[in-house]
ZAFIKOL-228425 format. One record per residue (C-alpha): x, y, z; residue in three letters. Coordinates in steps of 0.05 Angstrom, whole numbers, plus 5000, padded with zeros to 4 digits. Example, Ala and Ser with C-alpha at 12.3 -4.5 7.8 and 13.67 -1.06 7.14 Angstrom:
REM residues 2
524649105156ALA
527349795143SER
This chain:
REM residues 270
525656636067MET
530856196035SER
526555586050TYR
522155805993LEU
527455615941LYS
527054855954PRO
519454905954LEU
519655265887ALA
524254725859LEU
519554165882ILE
513654525851PHE
517454605785LEU
519153865782VAL
511953675796ALA
509454155743LEU
514253865692THR
511953155707ALA
504753355697CYS
506453675632GLY
509553025606ASN
503452615625SER
500452695556GLY
506352365521SER
505951665493ASN
508351225552PRO
509650635506SER
514251055461ASN
512250615402VAL
513050885331ALA
506751015291SER
503550445253LEU
500850925201ALA
502350725130GLY
501150245072ASN
500849515094TRP
501048855056GLN
498048285097MET
497247525088THR
492047115126LEU
493746375128GLN
489845785154ASN
490645035147ALA
487744995077THR
488245665043SER
490646385047SER
488147075028GLU
491047765027THR
489148435055GLN
492349085034SER
491049805052GLY
492650405095PHE
492550525170LEU
492251175208LEU
495051185279ASP
492351735325THR
494651675397ALA
495050915389ASN
487950885360THR
488150545292LEU
483450665234SER
483650555159GLY
481250135101GLY
483349465071PHE
482249115005LEU
481048365016LEU
482547844962SER
477047384989GLY
476646675014GLN
478246094967THR
474545444978ASN
474244864928SER
477645304877GLY
472345854883GLU
473946544910THR
468546934947SER
467647514994CYS
472847974963SER
471848714975GLY
473549315017VAL
472649375092GLY
473749925143SER
478849795198ALA
478950015271VAL
483449805328GLY
488449965383GLN
495949935391ALA
498049845463THR
505549805468GLY
507449265418ASP
500548945422ASN
495749025363ILE
488348925360GLN
484849055294LEU
477948925266THR
476348955191VAL
469048965169ASN
467948785096PRO
460748645075ALA
458347985105GLY
464447855148GLN
468148085210THR
475747975210VAL
478948035279THR
486548055284LEU
490748045347THR
498348045350GLY
504648445360THR
508748935320SER
516248975310ALA
519549545349SER
521049925284ASN
515349785266PRO
515749515196THR
512148855208SER
506448555248MET
504047845260SER
499147455302GLY
492747045298THR
486047205265TYR
478846975263SER
473547095210ILE
466347105232LEU
461946975171ALA
455447365171ALA
452347245103GLY
458747145063CYS
464246605064GLY
465546155123GLN
468046235194THR
475446075202GLU
481646185245ILE
489046235227GLY
495346645230THR
497047315197TRP
503147715180SER
503948415151ALA
509548845123ASN
509949595117LEU
510649835045VAL
514850445030ASP
512051044993THR
512150994917LEU
515151664899THR
521151784854GLY
524051744784ASN
523651094746PHE
526050714685GLN
521550194652ALA
522649634602THR
516649384561PHE
517048724523SER
512148564468LEU
508847874471ASP
510747424413GLY
516247884390SER
523448074406SER
521248804407THR
523149174471VAL
521949914485PHE
523550364543HIS
520250914584PHE
522851384637SER
518851824683GLY
516851994753SER
511251784800VAL
508452094863THR
504151754916GLN
498452154945GLY
497252245020PRO
494951705068ASN
487551835077LEU
486151185115GLY
483050855055GLN
484350185021SER
488750524969SER
492551164954ALA
492851544889THR
498851554842LEU
500452104792SER
506252224745GLY
508752244673THR
512851794628MET
516351894562THR
519851444510SER
524551554452SER
523650854422ASP
516350664436SER
512650534370PRO
505950714402CYS
506651374439PHE
512251824464THR
509052094527SER
503451944575ALA
500552184640THR
499951694697ILE
493851654741GLY
493551044784GLY
493050724853VAL
497250324902VAL
494649854956SER
499849444993GLY
504549204940THR
499449224884THR
500549794834VAL
496250034775VAL
498450564725PHE
492850824679ASN
496251154619LEU
492851764589VAL
494652174527GLY
495052934523SER
488052934492ASP
485152534549GLY
484951884511SER
486351224546GLU
493050954521LEU
493350334563GLY
494150024632LYS
500049734671TYR
498749274731SER
504349014775GLY
506848774842THR
511949204879MET
517349034928THR
516149294999THR
521849794992ASP
518250094931ALA
524350034885THR
521849514835SER
515249334802ILE
514048724758SER
507648644718GLY
504048654652THR
501349194606TYR
496249274551ARG
496049874504PHE
489750154471SER
487850744427ASN
495050834405ALA
497550824334SER
504250574309ASP
506551004249PRO
512050494232THR
511549844194VAL
509749474258LEU
502449654248GLY
497249904298PRO
498649864373CYS
491549674391GLN
492249064436GLY
499849114445TYR
501548774510GLY
506648374549GLY
511148404609ASP
514149044638ALA
519049194694THR
519449874729VAL
525650054769THR
524550634817VAL
529651104847GLN
525951334910PRO
525952064928SER
531252224980SER
525852515025THR
521351905019THR
521051355071ASN
515850925104SER
514151455156THR
511051895102THR
505851375087ASN
């Protein structure tokens, strides 16, 4: 009955092949994550930012659109749901903000940390129909320790904060939450604050809250795609300066945040 051994081997090979049939034949890395996108036509550009989920090459998510600009006027900004497919390197994505349908086709890099292609906007009650090109970059997760320098407008005063920030999970929405804390030894306004904010693409907002729940101010900035640096502006409120500088109500100016990303954080955790 030795002829049974080759038959058994053939059966085992066939069974193994069937077992692998559920794998991703394209072997393409997931497109899930935080994306910053630019839509460009002959006369203007707009941005989209938000998060994608990638389940068996089916894409879903949400994007924040800056809106179309025509004759100096911006309209049709808002949030839209996103659905699409990734077949190999080919991308097809549709975003549906109120009054418009944005259709994007293109390809992704093999990493993939970037995408590009062509788009069309079908106006249905908002804006105007247009076509153009688009490009997008994957933004790393904003999680880690940071150092921040705040400059006071109209003054040579500079003060410093250090702290940590953690980005919440990718829920397939137009933004993800941020949480953290920051402290200062030379700020004339407050020595510590809790951070509650959001990130969408490269746009970052820190809402600063005191231990009693009071609003201490807001920081808004633009982040590099590797999530190591944020440049922006701040405005303090409901904070008192006990020194001769007077009250901090309305303190504002430029601020730079330098982030040391967590060693376990990379774009795949988006």
